N, C-alpha and C positions, 0 to 999 in steps of 0.2 A: 336507453338506447344506450346497447354498444357502442364503443367506444368506435371500435372503426371503422361503425357502421356509420355515429356519428359524423365522424371526420370525412368518410366518402360524401355524405351527405350535403358537407357544406362544401365541399369540389366539387362536385356538382352544381351548385348551385352559384360558386362562381364563375364555372364557365359555364353555365347558362346567363350569368349574366355581364359576362364579357363577348357573348353572342350577340344578345340583346342591344349592348351598347356598339357595338359594330353596326346594329340594322337597323338604328337609330342613327348614328352618324352619314348615314344615303337616305333617311327619310326624308319627305320635301315638310319644308314649313307653312303650314294650313292655318286656317284662324276655327277650324270646324271639328272634333272628331272622328277618327273616318266613321263611316257609315250611319253614325247619329245626329240629328237636327240637332241645330244651336236654337238658344241653349240648353241644356241641358236641364231635366226637371229634377227639383229634389225634395228631400218628402223628409222631416224630422219626427224624431220619436223621444220619449222621456219616461226615467222610470224612480223611481222611487222606494228602496227599502230600509229598514221594512216600515211597512205601511200602517203598523199601529208601535208611538214610540209616545216619552214623555217630554214634557217641558224641558228646553235645553237639552234633550239626547238629541245626539250626532247623528241624524240621517245619511245615509251614501246615495248621491244621485248621480245618475249615467243617463247620456243623453247619447245621440250619432243621428248623422244625418247620412241618406244611401241617394245614388250611390257615392262609392267612398270618392276622395278626389281623383285622380291619375292623370297625368300628362297625354297628350298625344294619343301616343302609341299603347295606353294602355296600363303603362310603367309605373312604379308609387310615387306619387306628387313629393316633392320635398316635405312641403310642409301641409299642415293641414287646414281645415276651412275656420275663415278667422270672424270678429265681427258679434261672436254668439252671444244673445244676450238669456237670461233666465229673468222670468216675472214671476215669484211667488203670490198668491193670492190667501191672505188672511181671512180667519176667522171672521172678525170683523167688518171685513170685503177692502181695507186697503191693502196694500201692494207693495211688496220687495223687491225691486230690478235691481241686478248691477251683472257684469261680464263675469263667468268665473273662471277661475285658474285651477286647471287641470292639475289633479293630485300628483303628478309625478313631477309636480315645480318646474319642469320644462319650458313651458312657453309662456306667452303674453294673455293676459289677462284678455278674455273669450276666445281664445284660439286652441281649434280643438288637434288632437294627435293628426299624425299621418293617415291615420284609417275612419278620419271622420268621426270619432268620439272623443268622447271627453268626461270627468269625471270630479266629482269632490263632494265636502259633507257640507251637510246646514242644519243647523240648531235652531229646529222653531221658537220661537219666544212665547207663545200661546194655546190655550188646549182648545181642542174644536177640529174640524174640515178643515182641511188645508188643499188649494192644488199647485201645480207648477206646469209650466210647458216655457220656449223658447224660440225664440225668432234670429232668423240667420240672413243676413243682406244678399242679394248680388253679388256675384264676383267672379274672376278669371283665375284659370291658374296658367301660367305663360312659365316656359323655360327653350332649350334650346328647341325640341322638337316641335314646338306650336304654340297655341291658344286652346283653352277649353273653356266655356262660358257654361257658368250654373246658376240657376237659377235662385231669390230669396226663398225662403218658405218658415212656416210657423208651422209648430210643432204640435203633435196631440200634446193630450193635457195628463196629466197623473195626480189621482188623488193621493190623500193620505190623512190620518186624523193621530191628533196630537189627545194624549191626557196629562193628568195633571202630574200623578203619580209615575214615577221612572218603573221601565219595561224593559225583561231580561230579555235581549233576544242577543243572535252572534255579533252580529255587523255595531249593535250600541254597546254591549258591556263583556262579549266574548260566553257568554253561557251559552252551556252549561260548562265551557272549557276554563273561563277566567280564573279558577284559583291559582295562587301560587304556594310552590310545595312547602310543608311546614320544614321549618328548620330540622329536625329530626331526620326529614327524610333524602335519601342518596338520590341525586343526579346526574347529568351527563350531556357530555354533548358528542354524537348533534343533536341539538334540542327542536323536538317536532313541531314544525311549523302549526300547528293547531293552538301551540303555546305563547299566543302573540303577549301575552300579558308577562310572558315573562324576560323581556329585553328589562326589565325594572332591576334584577338578580344577575342579568349577565352582559353585563360590558368587558369590553377588553382596556389592559392595560399597555399602552400604545409605546411608552419610553421611559427612561429617564437617564438623563443625561445631569453628568454632574456639571457641566455650566446649559447655557439655555435650551431646552428641550429644542429638537430640530422637526419637531411635529406640534401643529397648535390644536391641540385636542381636547380630550374631557382629561385626560390624566396626567397633565404636561404639567398641572402646578401642583403634582404627586398626592392628590387628590382622587378616589376612584366613588363618583355619584351613584352604581349601581351597585346591590346588594349587599351581603353584609362580609363580617372580620370574622376572627375568630377570638372566641370568648376565652379559652384557655390558652396556655403553650405546648397546649398538645402538637406533637412536631411529629409530620405522615409520613413523611420522606424523607432522604439526603440521599446524594449523593458525592463524593468526592469531585471537585471542581478544579482545583490549584493545588500545589506543592502548601503544605500549612503544618503549624503544630513548633512541638520545640524542635530543633538539630539535632538538639544532645551531645554525648561526648564530650568531645575538645571542646566545642561551640559554645558550652555552659550553656547560659537561661538565652542566648538567642533564639526567634522562630526563621521558618521560611519568610521570606519578604515576600513574597509573591502573593498569599493571602490578604495583603496590606492592601493592593489597591483593588480600588469599588470595582466592579465590572456593571455594566447594567441588564436589563432581562427586559423581552416583552412577553407577552401574553396575550393569543391571540385564541378562537375556536377552539378554546381549551388545550391550548398547547404551551410549549411556553419553548419560547427559543433564547439560547445562549451561546455568546461564541467561546470558541475555545480559544483560551491562554497562549499565545507562544505562536498560535498557529492559522492560518488562513482557513479554516473550517467553523463552521456552529452546527447545534444541537438542537435537534426537532424533540420536544419530550411531553411526554401526557402530564397535564397539572396534575391528576388525582392521584398518581402512582409513582412517578419519575422515571417512566419508561421509555428509553432512548427510542424514538419512532426510526429516525434517519439523521444522519451526518452529512452533510453540501457543502462543497464549496460556498467560501466569502464571508463577509463581517456585517452582520445585522446593526442597524442603528436603529432602526424602530420600525412600528406597525404601523401601517396606513390602509386606507379604507380608498377605492375607489367610486367614483357613481357611474351608475349602467351600465348595460352589456352590450356586444357592440353594435347593436340595432341602435339601441338607446344613444351610446354615441356617437352613431350618426346623423340621428336628427340633432343632436347639440352644435354640429359641427358647422366651421362659417363656410362660407365657399371658397375653392382655394383651399380649403386645410385639411390635412390627413385624418382619416379617423384613429383612436386607438383602440386598438381591436388585441386581446389578450386572451389568451387561452381558456386561464380557469375562472372569466370570467361569462362565460357561456351559458345561456339562460337565468340569471342573475341580475337581482337591481342594483345594487352594493356586491362590490369584488373587495376581498383582506386581498393583501400582498403587504410582504416586509421589502424593506425599503432600506437602502442601503446607499450610503454617501460616500463611497470609497475610501473611508479613512476616518478622521472626528474634525472635531470643529477647529481644532487647531491645523490638522494638518489635512483639508477634506477630499483633497486629490480631487480628479477630473474628471471621475464617472458618476452618473446618478443608477443605480441600480435598478429593478424590482424581481423578486422572487416569489415564485405561489408556495406558500405558507403547508399547503398541503403533501409538496412533492420534495420542495427547496428547490426546482427549477426556475433557472434564470429565466424570464419573460419578457425584458425588455431592458433596455441599456439605452441610456440619452449621455452622448459625449460629448468633450469638450464645454464643461463647468469651470468655469472658472471664475468662482465667489471668496468673496474672506467671512458671509457671515451669510445663513439663510434661512426663511420660513416655510416646510409646507403646511395647508392646510388640510387637515382629514376630512374626508368626505368631495373634495372637492378635484379641479384637477390643477389646483393654484398653487402659486408658490411664491414668496417674494425675497428677491438678495442684493445682497451688495458687491460689484465685484470689485477687482482689484484695483480697477483705474479710479472707483468713486462715484459709479453709477448704483442707483437705488433701479432696481427694476422689477415687473409684473410680470409674469413665466406664467403660461400656460399649456401645461402636459400634451394636448391634442394640436399645439401648434407646433411643438415639439420633434413627433413621431414625423419622421420623413418619408417612412416606408413600414411594410409588412413583406417579411420574406415568407414566402407559402411551400408548404413540400410539397409531396406530390398529391398527397391523402386530402390535402386541401386544410390541414390544422397549420395556422399559425405558430412557426417558431419564431426565436427571438425576434420581439418589432427592436426597431433598429430608430434612433432622435437622434439629433443635434440639442445641443441646449440651447446656443443663439438662437435658432428658428423659434424656440417657443417666447420670447420675446415680445409681452405687446407693448409697453411703454416701457421710458426710462426716465429718469430725472439726476442730474447730475448734483451731488450733493456738495455741501461748503467743503472748499478745499482743503483751509486751514484745520480740518477735523479728521481727514484722512491722510493714514502714513502711507497706505499701498501695499500693507504686509497683512497675512492671515494673524496676525497676533489680536487676542480679545483686548490686549492692553494699551489703551494708546488709538487705538481706530476706532472707528464709527462698527457700532453692529446693531444689533436686532434685539430690540429688549420683547417685545411682544405684538399681539393683535387686538383689537375691540373685540368686546366680546358681540357687538354686531356683525365683525367683519368690515366694518368701513373706514379704520385708522388703521396705519402701522407707525408703532412707534420704535425711534431708533434712540440711542445712545454713545455719548462717551463720557470721560471722566467729568461729571459734572453739570455737564449740557445733558440738555431729552430735544428731541424734533418731534413731530407727529407730519404723516402723508395721510395723505390720500390712497386709499387701497385701490380705488377704479381706473387711476389717473395718473397719479406720481405725486401730484402737485405737493406744496407745504402747506400744509394748515396750522400749525404753532410749532413756537418754538420756546425751550425755559432755560437758564441758565440760573443754577443755585448759588447762594451767597456763603453757603458751608463747604466745605471737604467731603466728599462721597469717592468710597476706594470702588470698584469695578464691581467686588462680590457683595454691597452693599443696597442692592435693590434687583427687585422682582415686580412681575407684572402678575395678576392675579386672573384666572382662570373664571369665565362668565361672569363677570363683573370688571366694566372698562374703566376700570382706573390701576395705576403704580404702587408701588410703597418704594418710600427710599428712609434708608437711614443715616442720621444725622450722630455719627459716631461720637462728638464730643459734647453734645447736650443728652446724649443717647435718648432721642426720641425720635419716633417715628414718625412717615410725612406721607399721606396719599394724596395723590395727582389723580384728576380725571387726564384717562386717556384719546379722550376726546377731545378735549380742550388744552390740557396743560393746567387747569387751572388747582392750587390747592385746597383740598377740602376738608382736612384733617388733621390735628397733631397732638398725638397720642403722650398721653405722662411718661414722665422720664421713668427713665430704669435706672436708676445712679444710683440707688440706693445699695445696689450689690455691683461691687465692682467687677465680678466676673463676667457680671452682665451686659456689661461695657465693649466687651468684644466677643462682636457677633458679628458673623456671615449669615448673608440668603442663601445660598446654595443648599438647595435639600436641608433646608433647617426653617422651611416654613410651609405652611398650607395654606387653603383657603372653601370655604365651603358654602360661600356666597351670602353668609350670614357674619361671621367671625373671621377675622385673621387669626390664625396659631403661630404660635411661635415660640423657641427652645431657644435656649443660652447655655452658654460654659459654664455658669454657677450650677446648673443641676435642675434647673428649674422651666417652665414651661407657662405660657403666659396665653392669654385668648382678649382681641384684642374688637369690640365692633367696628362693622363694615362700616355704619352708618354712620358712628360718632367719632370711632376712635379710642373708647372710654374701655377701662380695664373690665370685661366678666369673670373671669378668676385667673389668677396668679398661684400656682401649687408652691409645696416644696419639694427641697432636691432630695436624693435617696444617701445618706451621712457616709463618707470613708476617708479613713485616712492613708490609702494608695494613691490619691489622687491630689496636689497643690492648691484645689478650691474645698479642699476637706467632703467634698461630696462628690458624685460619679456624674461625669460633666455630660453634656448635650451641646456636640460642635456641627455635624452633618448627620443624615440619615434619617428618613420619617417619611412616612406612606399615613393617609388615611381613609378609609372606608367602614363604613356602616356604623358612624358617631365615634370610632374607637382612633385614637393615633397610636402606630405601628411606631416606635422610636428608637434610635440606636446610642445608648449610653455607656459613654467612652472616650476614651482620648481620640481626638481626628486621625483618620485613616488616612489623611491627606499629608499629613506631618507627624506620622504614627512614629512614635521612639522605641527601640529595640533593646531592651528587652519587652514585651507587649505590658501594658499596666495590665495589673489582674482586674477581676469583677468588671470588666467590661459584659452591657445585660441588653437585650431589647427589653422595652418596657411597652407595656398598654396603658395608655390614658382616656381614660371619658371624657371625650370632647365637651362634654354638657356641662360637669362638674371640675375636670382638671385631677380628678382620682384617678392614680394609678392603679389598675386593678389586676394586671398580673406583672411578671416580669419573668426572662429565662434566659439567664446563665449562659456563657460559652462564646459572649463577642456578635453575636447575630444581626448583622446588619440589615436593613429593610431595605429590601428593591422595587416590587412590586405585588400587586395585591389585584385579585379579582375573583370571583364563582365561590368567595368565603373563604379564600384560602391566602397567605400572604408568602412570599419569598424570600428568602436572607440568605448572604456569604456569611457563613462560620468567620468570622478573622481570625479566631485563634485553632482553625485544625483546617480553613482550606473547603469545607464540604457548602452543599449547595442544601438547603433546609427549606421544609414545605411543612408550612405549621397550619392546623385546619381542623377539620372534624374528621376521624376515621372511621372505617367499615368495623365492626364487632362480629364476636361469634358467641350465641347464647346454646349450655346444652342444661335437661333437664334428664335426672333418673330417680324410677321408682322402683320398689320391689317388683322382682318377677317374679316372685308366689303369689298366690293370691293372700288377700289379709285379710281377717277374720271383725266383721263388723264390731265396735267399740275398740279396737285392736291399736296403739297410735303407732305411726310407721313416719319413716326419715324420706323424704325428696330433699333431693342435690343436683347440685350440677357446678355451673362454672360460667364469667362473660370475660369472653379474652377482646386482646385490642387483636384485632387482623389489619394494621395498616403496617404497608410495605417495611416501615421504619422499625417495628416490630418484628416482624419478619427472618431478621438474619437469624444463621445459625447460631450465632454466638449468643443472643438475646434468649433463643427458644430454650439452648439449655441451660438456663440459668433457671428456670422455672418447669419443675415436673409436666405440666399442661400448656404453659403459652404463659406469655405476657400479658398478665392479669391487666383489664381495665380500671383503673382510678377514676375516682371521684375527682369533681373539677376544682378540690379548696385545696388536693393535695398531688395536684398537674404539673406545677413546675418543678418541687423538689422532686418528683421521681422523674420526670426528664432531666435533671437535672444528673439525678443517678443513673439513668439507663444512656442517657445519650452525652453527655459532656463529662464523664470520666472526674468526676468531685470524687477527690481523694478523701474527705470525710465520709462521704453515704457511701462510699463502695465497700470501706473497712467497717461501718455499720450500716447495713439497706435499712430503708424507711419501709416502715410498716403502716402502711398507707391503708385509709381508708377505699373499699368497692363503691361499687354503685348499686340501685337499687333494682330490684327485679319484684315483680308481680306475678304471685301464682295463684291460677283460674284451677278449678277442677268441672268440667262435663259430663256429666252424665249421661248413658244411652239413651235416659229419654230426653234430652235437652235441658234438664234443670242445671244452673249454672248458679255455681259455689265459690266466692271469693275469697279466697285463705287467707290473703294479707301479701304481704312487701315484705321480704328480708333482701339486708345488704351484702354484698358477698366482703369476703375481708382481701390480705392483700396479698393472698397467693391469686384472687380472681373466685375462688370457691364461694360457695353458699350453704348451709342446710335448713330444712326447715320439716317441722315433727307437723305432723296431722292425723286424727283422730277419727274416720269415719264412722259416720253411725247408721248409713241405710246401703243394701248389698247394691252392689250391679259393677258395668264395667264403666271406668273412667278414664276420660282425658286430661293430664294433666297439660295446663300450658305456662310456660316459663314466659314472659315478656321485661325484654329492659328496653324502656320508652326511648333512648338515648341522650345524652346530656348536652354540655356546652361541647365535649372533646370529641365525641362519638354519634354515631349515625343509630339507628335502634336495630335489635335483631330480637331473634324467639325461637321456639324451641318445645316441643312437645315429646311426651310418653305416657302411655297407659299401664292401669293399675286396675287388680278386681279384688271388690271387696264382697268374702263369702259372709253368708249367714253363720249365727255362731249355733253349735248344736244342741238338739232336744235334749230339753236336760231329763233324767228318767223320776219316776212317779214317788214320792217319799213314802213310805209305811207311816201308817194310823199309828201312836203310840197306844197299848194296851195297859189300864190301873193293875193295880198289883191284885183288888178284888175280883176285877175282872178275867184275870190269870186263875185265880180261884177256882170260880166258879165253873171256867174252863176245866181245868185239873180234876172236879170231881164229875164232870160227865165222863169225861172219856175212860175214869176209873169204871164206872159203874156200865160201859159200853164193854170195856176187856172182861169184866166180868160176865158178861150177857152171852159173849162169846167164847168165855172158855166153858161155860154149863152147856151152850150149845154144841160144842165140838166132844164134852164127855159123853152128854146123852147118844150123840150119832154115834160114839164109839160102843157104847152099851149096845144099844140096839144094832147094831151089825155082827157082834160077836151072838148073840142070842138068835139071830137068825142063823146065823152058819153051823149051831147047835141041831137046830132043826130038820136041818138037810143036810145030810153025812154025805 
């Protein structure tokens, strides 16, 4: 629908609703809907899909009641029918009865939507013929306009069959759309909604804050649970972000310091959002190309999803609440927003803003936010905060929005809200532990929220408190008998536990977020002196199985979350540039696809200048602890999503995107016909077409373009092309290229696998083929893709002609034969001579007789 028409539609709808509301205000209250005898008769219907499925596969059950629930004046009822009970009859005659919960998750068990419908999934546990029906009790719909009575009903019965083996069906496993794209296939946003299963590879990166993450979501502890990460150090694109690199001249070896401050990055919907340094603006870029899509005013704190469209939000609203209506959420069940706290955690400001990620437009502004610590819960309207006056508060966005200003077309402009209006409960915190300032050091702050969302954990130095997220009531408190610095503790996403480091014993302790109980203590790391100076911020992550830690001695370790025992402890990368005699890990890591991407180098929080050399990004296998690749240049990881890792170049101030890039493959063959049995040369190239390899500087270095290089040589190639490694600039590396498969297909359809050839360090390849059968052939060159590149292919044609027909070879004659032949010829010649003489004599005699 055209946007103007859509806006007009909403405007007309609002006007009609307003007009109806005025009519309702003057309507009489009655016990019977106009013209309809009471109670109104109801009828129930139910459906199961698919009608054939396997044991333990989930069928979708839809049920509905007619007529739909309305108020006295035929307006939509605030709530749907309630008390619905479904009964499944199994093949053995036993039954399974319960009140279903609507699939939207927005209603209590047995309550339908306001349309009188409800849907849910059900997994049958035995093979055979099944049936299902439901009952609904009599009930009334009452509001200011009056009361409408509805009779009880028993629905029709739906039948379905269950077999022992699984069934391929769209509602069961996505068939035939269930397959994920293989790793060498390029895909992009928006993802076609047919590909529901692609949720496994397309998670957002909401935020990465130096201190406690402001949004509780899947990536708040530096772990991206969805998709894969880059298998090599291949740089897809880079753009200047900050002044960085060597200042030069009179400043000697000093570097610009702005690149040493860690930025934050948010990835949502295939877009990257970066705050522009020293400006009150942010940029939106395409994740796969680095192209800037727009620039807008504001500074982004994190990404956030809010539940429901305006209609769904209106159903959720309690009496007296004002609905949350945001323009970009029309027609969706979940809406993405860019969240801004108006500052940072140390200076949060007093306004929360919500922006449309596709345009940068400000959609909602919440004023009078006065908190020293807060955490917003992704996927909900909820937040929890500690106010400056020492109150722990539970907060609801729906309550906070107090007005919606509408334009003449009916589309909402910026929604206005008041933060105190959204407070749903408060709890006074222990006053000796509250300083009343925004400082993270000394004041009580929020550590995290339990995986089940029931408990919020607060912290002060050496003390921890658990509070109910539903009421704010105190649940437990814990005081440790060993000193703990503010930056030596963390919560674990997806696991209702938190970790504390004992710097004296150099052990890690795991405590329950639900009870505060000690669960385990790790082995000591005192064997390495530099492993005793550990910081928690951005130096740990977990995947619900293990806790992954990195240390200033240049090592990483994995601890079992179940027992605290050591799973692996790897070795450091040696270096005489650092006092630990190894490249240290201090802060900076992200995890995705079973890989840990970390910044190895001096702490950027306390960076010295000149900057120590040889800082790098490392990729560590989370299962084994082995370092699989490195990337020089001091790239600090910021975010990971959709197969890419974003990082800031500490040495040059550039923003880097690491992952697979596009390629181009070419192939040529002789233009003139080649005689069968004669060798021909097939040649071509495979080039890196990533934006980072398409700059004029790089393309000028190579005749055809930047070559595609094998995974094994990718780190050194990137060091040469992008990091200005002087040793490599003076002596360019001659790396191995990539494999290309060549195939010939004749005009009759015969396929000949010619073989596989590897391109050289310039991207070129050559192959010799000797065809034996004449005809027209299509030559295909296929590059199947690698850990660094997506696939590409090309084709060309060649004609193979027949060899020329050879002349007959004369039969050799023997000497004897030659002699015999000569005698015969002699006799013939003599006979001819005699005949000629005889004719001459006869002619003369004849002439004499006749003068």
